[in-house]
GUDO-894064 format. One record per atom (N, C-alpha, C, O): atom name; y, z, x. Coordinates in steps of 0.1 Angstrom, whole numbers. Atoms other than C-alpha are relative to their C-alpha. Example, Ala and Ser with C-alpha at 12.3 -4.5 7.8 and 13.67 -1.06 7.14 Angstrom:
residues 2
+-------+-------+-------+-------+
: vexgu :    c2 :    c3 :    c1 :
+-------+-------+-------+-------+
:     N :   -12 :     0 :     9 :
:    CA :   -45 :    78 :   123 :
:     C :    12 :     0 :     9 :
:     O :    12 :     7 :    19 :
:     N :   -11 :     0 :    -9 :
:    CA :   -11 :    71 :   137 :
:     C :    11 :     8 :    -8 :
:     O :    22 :     9 :    -3 :
+-------+-------+-------+-------+
***
This chain:
residues 186
+-------+-------+-------+-------+
: vexgu :    c2 :    c3 :    c1 :
+-------+-------+-------+-------+
:     N :    -5 :   -10 :    11 :
:    CA :  1070 : -2568 :    82 :
:     C :     4 :    12 :     5 :
:     O :    -3 :    18 :    13 :
:     N :    -6 :   -13 :    -6 :
:    CA :  1094 : -2539 :    87 :
:     C :     0 :     8 :   -13 :
:     O :     2 :     2 :   -23 :
:     N :    -2 :    -8 :    11 :
:    CA :  1095 : -2510 :    62 :
:     C :     7 :    13 :     3 :
:     O :     8 :    17 :    15 :
:     N :    -5 :   -14 :    -4 :
:    CA :  1111 : -2476 :    60 :
:     C :    -9 :    10 :    -9 :
:     O :   -12 :     8 :   -21 :
:     N :     8 :   -10 :     7 :
:    CA :  1090 : -2445 :    52 :
:     C :     6 :    13 :     3 :
:     O :    14 :    15 :    13 :
:     N :    -4 :   -14 :    -3 :
:    CA :  1097 : -2409 :    49 :
:     C :    -9 :     6 :    11 :
:     O :   -20 :     0 :    12 :
:     N :     6 :    -4 :   -12 :
:    CA :  1084 : -2389 :    79 :
:     C :     0 :    15 :    -1 :
:     O :    11 :    21 :     1 :
:     N :     2 :   -14 :     0 :
:    CA :  1072 : -2353 :    74 :
:     C :   -10 :     6 :     9 :
:     O :   -21 :     3 :     8 :
:     N :     8 :    -7 :   -10 :
:    CA :  1059 : -2331 :   100 :
:     C :   -10 :     9 :    -7 :
:     O :    -5 :    16 :   -15 :
:     N :    11 :   -10 :     7 :
:    CA :  1025 : -2312 :    88 :
:     C :    -3 :     8 :    12 :
:     O :    -7 :     2 :    22 :
:     N :     5 :    -7 :   -12 :
:    CA :  1021 : -2283 :   111 :
:     C :     6 :    -3 :    14 :
:     O :    17 :    -9 :    16 :
:     N :    -6 :     6 :   -14 :
:    CA :  1023 : -2288 :   149 :
:     C :    -9 :   -12 :     5 :
:     O :    -9 :   -15 :    17 :
:     N :     7 :    11 :    -4 :
:    CA :   999 : -2317 :   149 :
:     C :    -2 :   -12 :    -8 :
:     O :   -11 :   -20 :    -5 :
:     N :     4 :    13 :     9 :
:    CA :  1000 : -2344 :   122 :
:     C :    15 :    -4 :    -8 :
:     O :    24 :     4 :    -9 :
:     N :   -13 :     6 :     7 :
:    CA :  1028 : -2364 :   103 :
:     C :    -6 :    -8 :   -12 :
:     O :   -15 :   -15 :   -11 :
:     N :     1 :     5 :    12 :
:    CA :  1029 : -2375 :    68 :
:     C :     9 :   -12 :    -3 :
:     O :    21 :   -11 :    -1 :
:     N :   -11 :    11 :     0 :
:    CA :  1044 : -2411 :    62 :
:     C :    -3 :    -4 :   -16 :
:     O :   -14 :    -6 :   -20 :
:     N :    -2 :     6 :    13 :
:    CA :  1054 : -2423 :    25 :
:     C :     9 :   -12 :     1 :
:     O :    20 :   -12 :     7 :
:     N :    -9 :    13 :     1 :
:    CA :  1068 : -2458 :    18 :
:     C :    13 :     5 :    -8 :
:     O :    12 :    12 :   -18 :
:     N :   -14 :    -1 :     7 :
:    CA :  1105 : -2456 :     8 :
:     C :     6 :   -14 :    -4 :
:     O :    12 :   -16 :   -15 :
:     N :    -8 :    13 :     2 :
:    CA :  1116 : -2491 :    11 :
:     C :   -10 :   -11 :     8 :
:     O :   -13 :   -10 :    20 :
:     N :     8 :    10 :    -6 :
:    CA :  1093 : -2522 :    18 :
:     C :    10 :   -12 :     4 :
:     O :    21 :   -13 :     0 :
:     N :    -8 :    12 :    -5 :
:    CA :  1106 : -2553 :    36 :
:     C :    14 :     1 :     4 :
:     O :    23 :    -6 :     0 :
:     N :   -14 :    -2 :    -6 :
:    CA :  1136 : -2539 :    55 :
:     C :     2 :   -10 :    11 :
:     O :    -6 :   -19 :    13 :
:     N :    -3 :     8 :   -12 :
:    CA :  1152 : -2557 :    84 :
:     C :     4 :    10 :    12 :
:     O :    12 :    19 :    10 :
:     N :    -4 :    -8 :   -12 :
:    CA :  1153 : -2541 :   119 :
:     C :    12 :    -5 :     7 :
:     O :    21 :     2 :    11 :
:     N :   -14 :     6 :    -6 :
:    CA :  1180 : -2566 :   132 :
:     C :     7 :    -8 :    -9 :
:     O :     2 :   -10 :   -21 :
:     N :   -10 :     8 :     7 :
:    CA :  1208 : -2587 :   120 :
:     C :    11 :    12 :    -5 :
:     O :     8 :    22 :   -11 :
:     N :   -11 :    -9 :     1 :
:    CA :  1243 : -2571 :   118 :
:     C :     4 :     3 :   -13 :
:     O :    13 :    12 :   -16 :
:     N :    -5 :    -2 :    14 :
:    CA :  1245 : -2573 :    80 :
:     C :   -11 :    11 :    -7 :
:     O :    -7 :    19 :   -16 :
:     N :    10 :    -9 :     6 :
:    CA :  1212 : -2555 :    71 :
:     C :    -9 :     7 :    10 :
:     O :   -18 :    15 :     6 :
:     N :    10 :    -7 :    -9 :
:    CA :  1194 : -2545 :   102 :
:     C :     3 :    16 :     3 :
:     O :    14 :    20 :     6 :
:     N :    -2 :   -15 :    -2 :
:    CA :  1188 : -2507 :   107 :
:     C :     3 :     4 :    14 :
:     O :    10 :    14 :    17 :
:     N :    -5 :    -5 :   -15 :
:    CA :  1191 : -2508 :   145 :
:     C :    14 :    -2 :     3 :
:     O :    20 :     7 :     9 :
:     N :   -13 :     2 :    -1 :
:    CA :  1225 : -2524 :   147 :
:     C :     9 :    10 :    -8 :
:     O :    19 :    16 :    -3 :
:     N :    -8 :   -10 :    10 :
:    CA :  1237 : -2502 :   117 :
:     C :     0 :    15 :     7 :
:     O :    10 :    23 :     6 :
:     N :     1 :   -15 :    -5 :
:    CA :  1225 : -2469 :   135 :
:     C :     9 :    -1 :    13 :
:     O :    14 :    10 :    17 :
:     N :    -7 :     2 :   -13 :
:    CA :  1242 : -2483 :   168 :
:     C :    15 :     1 :    -4 :
:     O :    23 :     7 :     3 :
:     N :   -16 :     1 :     5 :
:    CA :  1276 : -2488 :   150 :
:     C :     7 :    13 :     0 :
:     O :    19 :    13 :     1 :
:     N :    -5 :   -13 :     2 :
:    CA :  1279 : -2451 :   146 :
:     C :     1 :     7 :    14 :
:     O :     5 :    18 :    15 :
:     N :     0 :    -5 :   -15 :
:    CA :  1277 : -2446 :   185 :
:     C :     9 :    -7 :     8 :
:     O :    13 :    -1 :    18 :
:     N :    -8 :     8 :    -8 :
:    CA :  1299 : -2474 :   198 :
:     C :    13 :     7 :     2 :
:     O :    19 :    11 :    -9 :
:     N :   -11 :    -3 :    -3 :
:    CA :  1329 : -2460 :   216 :
:     C :    12 :   -10 :    -3 :
:     O :    11 :   -22 :    -1 :
:     N :   -10 :     8 :     4 :
:    CA :  1363 : -2472 :   204 :
:     C :     2 :   -10 :    14 :
:     O :     1 :    -5 :    25 :
:     N :    -4 :     9 :   -11 :
:    CA :  1373 : -2503 :   226 :
:     C :   -13 :    -4 :     8 :
:     O :   -12 :   -12 :    17 :
:     N :    14 :     4 :    -8 :
:    CA :  1337 : -2506 :   240 :
:     C :    -1 :   -14 :     2 :
:     O :     0 :   -21 :    -8 :
:     N :     4 :    15 :    -2 :
:    CA :  1330 : -2541 :   256 :
:     C :   -13 :    -1 :     7 :
:     O :   -21 :     8 :     8 :
:     N :    11 :     2 :    -8 :
:    CA :  1304 : -2556 :   277 :
:     C :     2 :     3 :    14 :
:     O :    14 :     2 :    19 :
:     N :    13 :    -4 :     4 :
:    CA :  1283 : -2546 :   295 :
:     C :     0 :    13 :    -8 :
:     O :     9 :    20 :    -6 :
:     N :     3 :   -13 :     7 :
:    CA :  1271 : -2516 :   272 :
:     C :   -12 :     3 :     1 :
:     O :   -21 :    -5 :    -4 :
:     N :    16 :    -7 :    -2 :
:    CA :  1240 : -2496 :   279 :
:     C :     0 :    10 :   -12 :
:     O :    10 :    18 :   -14 :
:     N :    -1 :    -8 :    11 :
:    CA :  1230 : -2478 :   246 :
:     C :   -16 :     6 :    -3 :
:     O :   -26 :     2 :     2 :
:     N :    14 :    -5 :     4 :
:    CA :  1201 : -2458 :   230 :
:     C :     0 :     6 :   -14 :
:     O :     9 :    14 :   -17 :
:     N :     3 :    -3 :    14 :
:    CA :  1191 : -2453 :   194 :
:     C :   -14 :     9 :     0 :
:     O :   -24 :     3 :     4 :
:     N :     9 :    -8 :     3 :
:    CA :  1167 : -2424 :   187 :
:     C :    -3 :    -4 :   -14 :
:     O :     3 :     1 :   -23 :
:     N :     2 :     3 :    13 :
:    CA :  1152 : -2439 :   157 :
:     C :    -3 :    12 :   -10 :
:     O :     4 :    15 :   -20 :
:     N :     5 :   -11 :     8 :
:    CA :  1133 : -2410 :   144 :
:     C :    10 :    11 :    -2 :
:     O :    12 :    16 :   -13 :
:     N :   -11 :    -9 :     3 :
:    CA :  1160 : -2385 :   149 :
:     C :    12 :    -5 :    -7 :
:     O :    17 :     2 :   -16 :
:     N :   -12 :     4 :     6 :
:    CA :  1189 : -2406 :   138 :
:     C :    -2 :    -5 :   -13 :
:     O :     6 :    -1 :   -21 :
:     N :     2 :     5 :    14 :
:    CA :  1176 : -2423 :   107 :
:     C :    -6 :    12 :    -7 :
:     O :    -2 :    15 :   -19 :
:     N :     4 :   -14 :     6 :
:    CA :  1156 : -2388 :   101 :
:     C :    12 :     9 :    -5 :
:     O :    10 :    17 :   -14 :
:     N :   -12 :    -9 :     5 :
:    CA :  1191 : -2372 :    98 :
:     C :     9 :    -5 :   -10 :
:     O :    19 :     1 :   -14 :
:     N :    -9 :     7 :    10 :
:    CA :  1207 : -2396 :    74 :
:     C :    -5 :     4 :   -14 :
:     O :   -16 :     4 :   -17 :
:     N :     2 :    -5 :    13 :
:    CA :  1211 : -2384 :    39 :
:     C :    -1 :   -14 :    -9 :
:     O :    -7 :   -14 :   -19 :
:     N :     0 :    13 :     9 :
:    CA :  1217 : -2421 :    26 :
:     C :   -13 :    -7 :     1 :
:     O :   -19 :   -12 :    -8 :
:     N :    14 :     7 :    -2 :
:    CA :  1185 : -2435 :    42 :
:     C :    -8 :     5 :    10 :
:     O :   -11 :    -1 :    20 :
:     N :     9 :    -8 :    -8 :
:    CA :  1164 : -2410 :    56 :
:     C :   -12 :    -5 :     2 :
:     O :   -17 :   -13 :    -6 :
:     N :    14 :     6 :    -3 :
:    CA :  1131 : -2417 :    73 :
:     C :    -3 :    -5 :    13 :
:     O :     3 :     0 :    23 :
:     N :     4 :     6 :   -14 :
:    CA :  1116 : -2437 :   100 :
:     C :    -3 :   -15 :    -3 :
:     O :    -3 :   -19 :   -14 :
:     N :     3 :    15 :     1 :
:    CA :  1108 : -2475 :   107 :
:     C :   -13 :    -3 :     4 :
:     O :   -17 :     1 :    15 :
:     N :    14 :     5 :    -3 :
:    CA :  1073 : -2490 :   106 :
:     C :    -1 :   -16 :     3 :
:     O :     6 :   -23 :    -3 :
:     N :     1 :    15 :    -3 :
:    CA :  1063 : -2525 :   120 :
:     C :   -15 :    -3 :    -3 :
:     O :   -24 :     3 :     2 :
:     N :    12 :     5 :     1 :
:    CA :  1033 : -2542 :   108 :
:     C :    -2 :   -13 :    10 :
:     O :     3 :   -24 :     5 :
:     N :    -2 :    10 :   -11 :
:    CA :  1028 : -2564 :   139 :
:     C :    -8 :   -13 :    -4 :
:     O :    -6 :   -24 :     1 :
:     N :     8 :    11 :     4 :
:    CA :  1002 : -2585 :   123 :
:     C :    -2 :    -2 :   -16 :
:     O :   -13 :    -2 :   -21 :
:     N :     0 :     0 :    15 :
:    CA :  1010 : -2588 :    85 :
:     C :   -11 :   -10 :    -6 :
:     O :   -16 :    -7 :   -16 :
:     N :     9 :     9 :     7 :
:    CA :   987 : -2619 :    79 :
:     C :   -14 :     1 :     5 :
:     O :   -23 :    -5 :     1 :
:     N :    14 :    -4 :    -5 :
:    CA :   958 : -2603 :    98 :
:     C :   -10 :     5 :   -11 :
:     O :    -6 :    10 :   -22 :
:     N :    10 :    -7 :     8 :
:    CA :   926 : -2591 :    83 :
:     C :    -1 :    16 :     2 :
:     O :    -7 :    24 :    -6 :
:     N :    -3 :   -16 :    -3 :
:    CA :   934 : -2557 :    98 :
:     C :    14 :     5 :    -2 :
:     O :    24 :    -1 :    -5 :
:     N :   -13 :    -5 :     2 :
:    CA :   959 : -2531 :    96 :
:     C :     5 :     4 :    13 :
:     O :    -2 :     9 :    22 :
:     N :    -7 :    -3 :   -15 :
:    CA :   984 : -2527 :   127 :
:     C :    13 :     4 :    -4 :
:     O :    23 :    -4 :    -5 :
:     N :   -12 :    -4 :     3 :
:    CA :  1011 : -2504 :   119 :
:     C :     7 :     9 :    12 :
:     O :     0 :    17 :    17 :
:     N :    -5 :    -7 :   -11 :
:    CA :  1035 : -2491 :   146 :
:     C :    14 :     6 :    -4 :
:     O :    21 :    -1 :   -11 :
:     N :   -13 :    -7 :     3 :
:    CA :  1064 : -2466 :   143 :
:     C :     9 :    -3 :    11 :
:     O :     3 :    -4 :    22 :
:     N :   -12 :     1 :    -9 :
:    CA :  1097 : -2473 :   161 :
:     C :     6 :    12 :     2 :
:     O :    12 :    18 :    -7 :
:     N :    -4 :   -11 :    -3 :
:    CA :  1104 : -2444 :   181 :
:     C :    16 :     0 :     6 :
:     O :    25 :     7 :     1 :
:     N :   -12 :     3 :    -6 :
:    CA :  1134 : -2454 :   203 :
:     C :     3 :   -14 :     2 :
:     O :    -6 :   -21 :     3 :
:     N :    -6 :    13 :    -4 :
:    CA :  1155 : -2485 :   210 :
:     C :     9 :     3 :    10 :
:     O :    18 :    12 :     7 :
:     N :   -13 :     1 :    -9 :
:    CA :  1175 : -2490 :   242 :
:     C :     3 :   -14 :     1 :
:     O :    -5 :   -23 :    -2 :
:     N :    -5 :    13 :    -3 :
:    CA :  1197 : -2519 :   250 :
:     C :    11 :     0 :     9 :
:     O :    18 :    10 :    12 :
:     N :   -12 :     3 :   -10 :
:    CA :  1220 : -2536 :   273 :
:     C :     6 :   -12 :    -7 :
:     O :     0 :   -22 :    -9 :
:     N :    -8 :    13 :     8 :
:    CA :  1247 : -2558 :   254 :
:     C :     8 :    -5 :    11 :
:     O :    16 :     2 :    17 :
:     N :    -8 :     8 :   -10 :
:    CA :  1261 : -2584 :   279 :
:     C :    -1 :   -16 :    -2 :
:     O :   -11 :   -22 :    -7 :
:     N :    -1 :    16 :     0 :
:    CA :  1271 : -2621 :   279 :
:     C :    -4 :    -5 :   -15 :
:     O :   -10 :   -16 :   -16 :
:     N :     3 :     6 :    12 :
:    CA :  1267 : -2624 :   242 :
:     C :   -13 :     3 :    -4 :
:     O :   -15 :     0 :   -16 :
:     N :    14 :    -3 :     4 :
:    CA :  1231 : -2610 :   241 :
:     C :    -2 :    14 :     2 :
:     O :     5 :    20 :    10 :
:     N :     4 :   -15 :    -1 :
:    CA :  1215 : -2575 :   238 :
:     C :   -16 :    -1 :     5 :
:     O :   -24 :    -4 :    -4 :
:     N :    12 :    -3 :    -3 :
:    CA :  1182 : -2571 :   258 :
:     C :    -3 :    14 :    -5 :
:     O :     4 :    23 :    -3 :
:     N :     5 :   -13 :     5 :
:    CA :  1162 : -2543 :   241 :
:     C :   -14 :     3 :     4 :
:     O :   -22 :    -6 :     6 :
:     N :    12 :    -5 :    -3 :
:    CA :  1134 : -2521 :   250 :
:     C :    -4 :    10 :   -14 :
:     O :     5 :    17 :   -18 :
:     N :     3 :    -7 :    10 :
:    CA :  1116 : -2505 :   220 :
:     C :   -13 :     8 :     5 :
:     O :   -23 :     3 :    11 :
:     N :    14 :    -9 :    -3 :
:    CA :  1091 : -2475 :   223 :
:     C :    -6 :     1 :   -13 :
:     O :     0 :     6 :   -23 :
:     N :     9 :    -1 :    11 :
:    CA :  1064 : -2476 :   198 :
:     C :   -11 :    11 :     0 :
:     O :   -15 :    16 :    11 :
:     N :    13 :    -8 :     1 :
:    CA :  1037 : -2453 :   185 :
:     C :    -9 :    -7 :   -10 :
:     O :    -7 :    -8 :   -22 :
:     N :    11 :     7 :     8 :
:    CA :  1005 : -2471 :   173 :
:     C :    -6 :    10 :    -9 :
:     O :   -12 :    20 :    -5 :
:     N :     6 :   -10 :    10 :
:    CA :   996 : -2455 :   140 :
:     C :   -14 :    -5 :    -4 :
:     O :   -24 :     3 :    -5 :
:     N :    14 :     6 :     4 :
:    CA :   968 : -2479 :   130 :
:     C :     0 :   -13 :     7 :
:     O :     9 :   -21 :     6 :
:     N :     1 :    12 :    -9 :
:    CA :   957 : -2506 :   154 :
:     C :   -14 :    -6 :    -2 :
:     O :   -25 :    -1 :     3 :
:     N :    14 :     8 :     3 :
:    CA :   929 : -2532 :   142 :
:     C :    -9 :     8 :    -9 :
:     O :   -21 :     9 :    -8 :
:     N :     8 :    -8 :     9 :
:    CA :   919 : -2509 :   114 :
:     C :    -4 :    -6 :   -11 :
:     O :     1 :   -17 :   -13 :
:     N :     2 :     6 :    12 :
:    CA :   903 : -2517 :    81 :
:     C :     9 :     2 :   -10 :
:     O :    10 :    13 :   -15 :
:     N :    -9 :    -1 :    12 :
:    CA :   928 : -2523 :    55 :
:     C :    -5 :     9 :   -12 :
:     O :     4 :    16 :   -17 :
:     N :     6 :    -6 :    11 :
:    CA :   904 : -2509 :    27 :
:     C :    -1 :    15 :     2 :
:     O :    -4 :    22 :    -8 :
:     N :     0 :   -16 :    -4 :
:    CA :   904 : -2474 :    46 :
:     C :    13 :     6 :    -1 :
:     O :    14 :    18 :    -2 :
:     N :   -13 :    -7 :     0 :
:    CA :   941 : -2469 :    45 :
:     C :    11 :    -3 :   -13 :
:     O :    14 :   -14 :   -17 :
:     N :   -10 :     1 :    10 :
:    CA :   966 : -2463 :    17 :
:     C :    14 :     0 :     7 :
:     O :    21 :    10 :    11 :
:     N :   -12 :     2 :    -7 :
:    CA :   996 : -2478 :    32 :
:     C :    12 :     6 :    -6 :
:     O :    23 :     6 :     0 :
:     N :   -11 :    -5 :     7 :
:    CA :  1019 : -2462 :     8 :
:     C :     1 :    15 :     2 :
:     O :    11 :    21 :    -3 :
:     N :     1 :   -14 :    -1 :
:    CA :  1010 : -2427 :    16 :
:     C :   -10 :     5 :     9 :
:     O :   -22 :     5 :     5 :
:     N :    11 :    -3 :    -8 :
:    CA :   990 : -2415 :    46 :
:     C :     5 :    11 :    10 :
:     O :    17 :    14 :    10 :
:     N :    -3 :   -11 :    -8 :
:    CA :   987 : -2387 :    72 :
:     C :    -6 :    -5 :    14 :
:     O :   -16 :   -12 :    15 :
:     N :     5 :     2 :   -14 :
:    CA :   983 : -2391 :   111 :
:     C :    -1 :    10 :     7 :
:     O :     9 :    17 :     9 :
:     N :     0 :   -12 :   -10 :
:    CA :   971 : -2364 :   135 :
:     C :     7 :    -6 :    12 :
:     O :     8 :   -18 :    14 :
:     N :    -5 :     4 :   -13 :
:    CA :   988 : -2366 :   169 :
:     C :   -10 :    -7 :     8 :
:     O :    -8 :   -16 :    16 :
:     N :    11 :     5 :    -9 :
:    CA :   954 : -2371 :   185 :
:     C :    -5 :   -14 :    -4 :
:     O :   -13 :   -21 :     2 :
:     N :     4 :    14 :     4 :
:    CA :   950 : -2403 :   165 :
:     C :     8 :   -11 :     4 :
:     O :     4 :   -23 :     3 :
:     N :   -10 :     8 :    -3 :
:    CA :   982 : -2419 :   178 :
:     C :    -3 :    -8 :    13 :
:     O :    -8 :    -2 :    23 :
:     N :     1 :     8 :   -13 :
:    CA :   982 : -2447 :   205 :
:     C :    15 :     0 :     3 :
:     O :    23 :    -7 :    -3 :
:     N :   -13 :    -1 :    -4 :
:    CA :  1014 : -2438 :   223 :
:     C :     1 :     5 :    13 :
:     O :    -8 :    13 :    17 :
:     N :   -11 :     9 :     4 :
:    CA :  1036 : -2447 :   241 :
:     C :    -4 :   -16 :     2 :
:     O :   -13 :   -19 :     9 :
:     N :     1 :    14 :    -2 :
:    CA :  1038 : -2485 :   238 :
:     C :    14 :    -6 :     1 :
:     O :    23 :    -2 :    -7 :
:     N :   -13 :     6 :    -2 :
:    CA :  1067 : -2506 :   250 :
:     C :    -1 :   -14 :    -3 :
:     O :   -11 :   -21 :    -2 :
:     N :    -3 :    15 :     4 :
:    CA :  1082 : -2539 :   238 :
:     C :    12 :    -4 :     4 :
:     O :    22 :     4 :     2 :
:     N :   -12 :     5 :    -3 :
:    CA :  1109 : -2560 :   251 :
:     C :     4 :   -12 :    -9 :
:     O :    -4 :   -21 :   -13 :
:     N :    -4 :    12 :     8 :
:    CA :  1130 : -2584 :   230 :
:     C :    15 :    -1 :     3 :
:     O :    22 :     8 :     7 :
:     N :   -15 :     2 :    -1 :
:    CA :  1164 : -2599 :   231 :
:     C :     6 :    -6 :   -13 :
:     O :     0 :   -15 :   -20 :
:     N :    -5 :     4 :    11 :
:    CA :  1188 : -2604 :   203 :
:     C :    14 :    -9 :     4 :
:     O :    20 :    -9 :    14 :
:     N :   -14 :     8 :    -2 :
:    CA :  1218 : -2628 :   199 :
:     C :    10 :    10 :    -8 :
:     O :    10 :    12 :   -20 :
:     N :   -10 :    -8 :     7 :
:    CA :  1246 : -2604 :   194 :
:     C :     4 :    10 :    13 :
:     O :    -4 :    11 :    23 :
:     N :    -4 :    -9 :   -10 :
:    CA :  1265 : -2579 :   216 :
:     C :    10 :    10 :    -6 :
:     O :    11 :    13 :   -18 :
:     N :    -9 :    -9 :     4 :
:    CA :  1293 : -2554 :   216 :
:     C :    13 :    -5 :     6 :
:     O :    14 :   -10 :    17 :
:     N :   -16 :     6 :    -4 :
:    CA :  1332 : -2563 :   217 :
:     C :     9 :     9 :    -6 :
:     O :     7 :    11 :   -18 :
:     N :   -11 :    -7 :     5 :
:    CA :  1362 : -2542 :   212 :
:     C :    -4 :    11 :   -10 :
:     O :     2 :    14 :   -21 :
:     N :     3 :   -10 :     9 :
:    CA :  1342 : -2513 :   199 :
:     C :    -7 :     0 :   -11 :
:     O :    -8 :     9 :   -19 :
:     N :     7 :     3 :    14 :
:    CA :  1322 : -2530 :   172 :
:     C :   -11 :   -10 :     6 :
:     O :   -10 :   -16 :    17 :
:     N :     9 :    10 :    -3 :
:    CA :  1293 : -2553 :   171 :
:     C :     6 :   -13 :    -1 :
:     O :    16 :   -15 :    -7 :
:     N :    -6 :    13 :     0 :
:    CA :  1297 : -2589 :   178 :
:     C :   -11 :    -9 :    -1 :
:     O :   -21 :    -7 :     6 :
:     N :    11 :     7 :     2 :
:    CA :  1275 : -2616 :   167 :
:     C :   -10 :     3 :   -10 :
:     O :   -10 :    14 :   -16 :
:     N :     8 :    -2 :    12 :
:    CA :  1247 : -2619 :   144 :
:     C :   -11 :    12 :     2 :
:     O :   -16 :    18 :    -8 :
:     N :    10 :   -11 :    -3 :
:    CA :  1223 : -2594 :   162 :
:     C :   -15 :    -4 :    -6 :
:     O :   -23 :     5 :   -10 :
:     N :    13 :     2 :     4 :
:    CA :  1192 : -2612 :   153 :
:     C :    -8 :    -6 :    12 :
:     O :    -2 :    -9 :    22 :
:     N :     8 :     6 :   -11 :
:    CA :  1162 : -2625 :   174 :
:     C :     2 :   -13 :     1 :
:     O :     7 :   -21 :    -7 :
:     N :    -1 :    15 :     0 :
:    CA :  1160 : -2658 :   187 :
:     C :    -9 :    -7 :    -6 :
:     O :   -20 :    -1 :    -8 :
:     N :    11 :     6 :     6 :
:    CA :  1142 : -2683 :   170 :
:     C :   -11 :    -5 :     6 :
:     O :    -9 :    -8 :    17 :
:     N :    12 :     3 :    -8 :
:    CA :  1106 : -2692 :   179 :
:     C :     1 :   -10 :     9 :
:     O :     7 :   -21 :     5 :
:     N :    -1 :    12 :   -10 :
:    CA :  1103 : -2712 :   210 :
:     C :   -13 :     2 :     8 :
:     O :   -21 :    11 :     5 :
:     N :    12 :    -3 :   -11 :
:    CA :  1077 : -2717 :   239 :
:     C :     5 :     9 :    10 :
:     O :    -3 :    13 :    19 :
:     N :    -5 :   -11 :   -11 :
:    CA :  1100 : -2692 :   259 :
:     C :     7 :    10 :    -5 :
:     O :    18 :    12 :    -1 :
:     N :    -7 :   -10 :     8 :
:    CA :  1107 : -2664 :   237 :
:     C :     1 :    13 :     8 :
:     O :     7 :    23 :     3 :
:     N :     1 :   -10 :    -7 :
:    CA :  1103 : -2639 :   264 :
:     C :    14 :     5 :     4 :
:     O :    22 :    -3 :     5 :
:     N :   -13 :    -5 :    -3 :
:    CA :  1133 : -2616 :   273 :
:     C :     1 :    -1 :    15 :
:     O :    -8 :     4 :    22 :
:     N :    -3 :     1 :   -14 :
:    CA :  1148 : -2624 :   307 :
:     C :     6 :    12 :     4 :
:     O :    15 :    16 :    -2 :
:     N :    -7 :   -14 :    -6 :
:    CA :  1156 : -2592 :   326 :
:     C :     5 :    -2 :    12 :
:     O :    -3 :    -2 :    21 :
:     N :    -5 :    -1 :   -13 :
:    CA :  1178 : -2594 :   355 :
:     C :    -2 :    14 :     8 :
:     O :    -3 :    24 :     1 :
:     N :     2 :   -13 :    -5 :
:    CA :  1174 : -2566 :   380 :
:     C :     7 :    13 :    -3 :
:     O :     1 :    24 :    -3 :
:     N :    -6 :   -11 :     7 :
:    CA :  1201 : -2544 :   366 :
:     C :    -5 :     3 :   -14 :
:     O :    -5 :    15 :   -17 :
:     N :     6 :    -1 :    14 :
:    CA :  1185 : -2549 :   331 :
:     C :   -13 :     9 :     3 :
:     O :   -14 :    20 :    -1 :
:     N :    13 :    -3 :    -5 :
:    CA :  1150 : -2542 :   346 :
:     C :     1 :    17 :     4 :
:     O :    -6 :    25 :    -1 :
:     N :    -3 :   -13 :    -7 :
:    CA :  1163 : -2509 :   366 :
:     C :     2 :    10 :   -13 :
:     O :    -4 :    21 :   -14 :
:     N :    -6 :    -8 :    10 :
:    CA :  1180 : -2496 :   334 :
:     C :   -14 :     5 :    -9 :
:     O :   -16 :    17 :   -11 :
:     N :    11 :    -3 :    10 :
:    CA :  1148 : -2499 :   312 :
:     C :   -10 :     7 :     8 :
:     O :   -18 :    14 :     2 :
:     N :     8 :   -10 :    -8 :
:    CA :  1128 : -2483 :   341 :
:     C :     3 :    14 :    -2 :
:     O :    -5 :    23 :    -5 :
:     N :    -7 :   -13 :     2 :
:    CA :  1151 : -2455 :   340 :
:     C :    -4 :     7 :   -13 :
:     O :    -9 :    19 :   -13 :
:     N :     3 :    -4 :    15 :
:    CA :  1146 : -2452 :   301 :
:     C :   -12 :     5 :    -1 :
:     O :   -14 :    17 :    -5 :
:     N :    15 :    -4 :     1 :
:    CA :  1110 : -2452 :   304 :
:     C :    -5 :    14 :     9 :
:     O :   -13 :    22 :     4 :
:     N :     1 :   -12 :    -9 :
:    CA :  1110 : -2426 :   333 :
:     C :     4 :    13 :    -7 :
:     O :    -1 :    24 :    -7 :
:     N :    -7 :   -13 :     8 :
:    CA :  1134 : -2403 :   311 :
:     C :    -9 :     4 :   -11 :
:     O :    -9 :    16 :   -15 :
:     N :     7 :    -5 :    12 :
:    CA :  1112 : -2403 :   282 :
:     C :   -16 :     2 :     1 :
:     O :   -22 :    11 :    -5 :
:     N :    14 :    -2 :    -5 :
:    CA :  1077 : -2407 :   296 :
:     C :    -3 :    -2 :    14 :
:     O :    -9 :   -12 :    18 :
:     N :    -2 :     2 :   -15 :
:    CA :  1080 : -2400 :   333 :
:     C :   -15 :    -1 :     5 :
:     O :   -16 :    -7 :    16 :
:     N :    13 :     3 :    -6 :
:    CA :  1042 : -2400 :   338 :
:     C :    -7 :   -14 :    -2 :
:     O :   -18 :   -16 :     2 :
:     N :     6 :    14 :     3 :
:    CA :  1038 : -2437 :   328 :
:     C :     0 :    -8 :    11 :
:     O :    -9 :   -15 :    13 :
:     N :    -2 :     8 :   -11 :
:    CA :  1052 : -2454 :   358 :
:     C :    -2 :     8 :    13 :
:     O :     1 :    20 :    14 :
:     N :     3 :    -7 :   -13 :
:    CA :  1041 : -2445 :   393 :
:     C :    12 :     0 :     7 :
:     O :    20 :    -9 :     6 :
:     N :   -14 :    -1 :    -5 :
:    CA :  1069 : -2433 :   413 :
:     C :    -1 :    -7 :    15 :
:     O :     8 :    -7 :    22 :
+-------+-------+-------+-------+
***
């Protein structure tokens, strides 16, 4: 489950989240927020390979038509609450695919759902579990300065892991080091 929330900083150490739109799409070229935000950044005539970055909090937060941030419920059918905020998405689009790295912040991990109002809540910075990184791949790429393909995740299979060639892995390591330099040992 994906949802769009408003995101309001309270002082220097807390953030308030209020539901704006339930059941949104992160991916998919027609309705997905990530490809939609990426469209605004693709240079004219850009083709493959294309390395890109979407700062979700900053870029979606600055939009007047759909302001806010994106949250993921990683275990929607579980008996606990598992909400994560999507902070950044980096990608490499090549060979008709986009391998992506998402930087997440754990807002609630394995928490009691009865103790949380999912429609309106505040989290102090000290309560966050961050950073958390996740790799995915999408069917879709960039061609002639525009999105090409469906930009959807691959269907479930026994091998859904993202295959990362050395150039992809090196790019993502650079992204992690640039954002959270103390995470990886030098």
